[in-house]
N, C-alpha and C positions, 0 to 999 in steps of 0.2 A: 341447344340456345333457346334463352327466353323471350318473353311476349313485352313489348310496350304497354304502360298504361294507356288506355284509348283516351282519357283526358288530354295529358302529357301532351299525346301525338296530335288533339284538336287542335290543343294551346299551340302546338307548333305550328300547326298548317295554317291557322289563322295568323297567327305573325308574319310567318316568310309570305304570306297574301298580301300582307300590308307592305312589306318591302318590296315585294313585286309592283306593286301599284305607284309605289315613291319612283321606283327607277323606271316607270314608263312613264311618268310624269316628267321627271330628269331626262329623259331620252326623248321627248316632245319639244320639252323648253331650248332643250339643245340644237333642234332641227329648226326652231322658229327663230332662235338666237343667230345661228348659222347664216340664216336666209337673210337677216336685217344686215346683221357687221358685211354681210358680202360685197353690199353695195357702197359701203363707207371705203374709203381710202386709209393708209396707215394702221391699219386695225390686224397688225399681223399678231401681237401679243393678246389680243382680244379670241382668235381667233385657233388659237393654241390651246385658249385655256379651253374652249369650245370642243376641241379635241381630245384632250383629256377627260372631259365631263363625259364624251363620248363613249370612251372605253369603259369608264367607272360604269357607266347606267349597261353596256352590253356586259358583261364581266358578269357583275351582279345577277342581273337578271337568269343568267347562265347557273349561275352557282343554287340559287333559288330552283331552278327547273332539276337538277341535282339532289337538293334536297325533299322536291315533294316526290318526285322518283323514290328516293331512298324511305320518305315513313311511311309512304303509302306501299309497298311492296317489304317493306325491312328488310334492305339492302342494304348492308355494314358498308361499304366502301363507300356507296355512295353520300352516307350521310357522312363520313370521313372527309371527303373531297369539299363537301358543303362547311362542315364545322373549321377544316384548316383551311380554307380559303376565306371564310368570314372572319376569323381570327385575324390574318393577314391583311384583310381592306379594312377592322378595324384600329391595326397599329397605323397603316398606312392614314387613315382619314387621321388620326391622330396629333400624327406627324405636320399633316398639311394644316391643320388646325391652330397647333405651336405655332409654325412660320405663318399665320394669318396674323397671330395678336400679336407676332414682334414684328410685323411689315408694316404696323399700322402709320408708325409716324413715318417711314421709308413714302408709302400712298400719300399720306397730306403734301409729303416734299413736292412728289414725281404731277400728283394733279395740279397744284399753286404753279408750279412750274411752266407746266403745258399751259393752260389758262395763261399766263401773264407772257407768253411769246405773241400774245394777240395783238399786245400794245404797239404801237398806240392804237386806240378804238377811233374809226375815223367815220364809218357809215353803219346806223344801226343795224342790227341783222334780226330773221325771226328768232332766231334761237336767244339770243341776249333779250331781247324785248319780252318775249313769254316770259323767263326768268325774274326780268326787272317785275313785272307786272305783279307774279306771281309771290314773289319774294321779299315784295316792298324792297327794292335795293336800288340801285343805280350805279354801273361803272363794274368795274373787278373789283379793286379796293377802295375805289372812291368817285364820286361822279366826277373829278377833276380828269377821269382817264378816258372821257369825251372831248375834251380840250371845249370848244366854245359851241361844238353839234352834240348838244344835251337833248334825246330823242323823247317822245312825249308819254313813253314808258316809266318814267322816271319821275312823272308828275305825281305830287302826293296826293290823294284822296279824302272824302271825309270821314270814310271810316281805317285810316290808317292809323298802325300801331307802332310802327318803328319810325323813330327820330327824321326831322325834316327838317332842312335850310331853305334860304334865298339861295334861288339860281342867279348866277352870276349876270350882270346886267350886258356884257359881250354876249352872252350865247343867243343859240339860234331860237329859241323860246320866243325873246321877245320879240322877233320880227314881226307877228303877225298880231301884237297887243299895243293897244291903245293905252296909255295912263303910265302912272308911276307905280302901281300897283306891283308887287314884289311874291313874284313864283316860286312857290314852295317845291322845291324835291328831296326825294328820299338821301339821308347826307352818309351812310353807308354804302360800304361796295359787297357786290352779290357772291365774291370770292366765297369768303367765311362762310355764308349761309350753306352755299352749293356742295362744301368740303363736309361739313358736319353732313349735311345728307346723303354723301358719300357714304362717309362713317358709320354714319347709323344701319347703311343698309349690311355693309359689312359685318357689322356685327351683329345683324338679322340672319345674314347667310350660315355666321360662326355658329351660332346658336341652332339653328334650324339642322345644320350638318350633327354639331356635336350628340341634338336627340337622334339622328338618323343611325350614329353610330353607337347612341345606347342598345338602340331596339337592334342594330347587327350581333351586338354583344350576346344581347337577352336571348335570339336565335340561335348562336353558337352554346350557350348555356343548356338551352332545351334540347338541341342535338347531341351534346355531350351526355345528358343524362338520358334520352334513349338508345343510343348505343351501350351506356354502362345497362342498363334494363336486358336489353338484346344478349348480352355479353354473361347474362348470371343464365345459371340453368336451374332446369326444372328442377321444384322439388318432386321426389320420388317417394308414393307410401312407402313405410316400413312396411313389411309381411311380418306378421307376429304367428307363430306357430304353437298349437297346443296340442295337449294329448285328447283332449276333447275333443277338437277340431279334426282331429288325425281320423279318430276312431269314428266319429261321425254320429249325429246324434239321432240314430235310428235302430231300428229293431231286424232282426232277421225272421221273414215268414216261414215256416216251417211246414212241409207240404202235411196236408191232412190226411189220416190214413184214409182207406175207403172202408167202409161197414157194409159186409155183407148181410 
């Protein structure tokens, strides 16, 4: 059995170390997200995704342990387990990425349906107030979603970049105002902006997942290269026979006769 190139082994160790760090970060993020979502109701779908993240992180960490032991001790079966496991994991991640790309339109519809179920908006909530202030919008689809009870978070500011319109005269904003000056509020609703933010996050996650998948494939290729070097037979130097070597390059010393 041959020996693997030392630089190839070091490169493999660096790559699987990066994979292990990413897996540990994923595990920590899963724990944090699980604790946050556990306090919310009707989050079964999100918690199911968290469980999948648990499994992926734990399995990849286990594979990196096999890979580290295999390359350190040059154990073939451990390297084979790592290579096969990472190839299968990469294929699974590729399928999930394709499904994620194909389901973006469905995600848009689901998010829109979920938030439209909040209609009609009666009282301002802290969640909507923060969104309206941050995104410079009012209501879900428009300021009309609030009926006459339009919150102060819909008020346009001097630094507003989104279009503004005059608030209806029968809205609650005029209850404390004296005079006939118009009150400007944001014209567009928050739902399109909010959906676009969610879709951008999904695209970022898919991009990061693709990069991680390429890193997994690279580690599998390096592992296979190490296996090929381990399977290579050692070169045995050829033995050359020659008459001169057989006879020996020496002379025989004869006994010197005694002189009386």
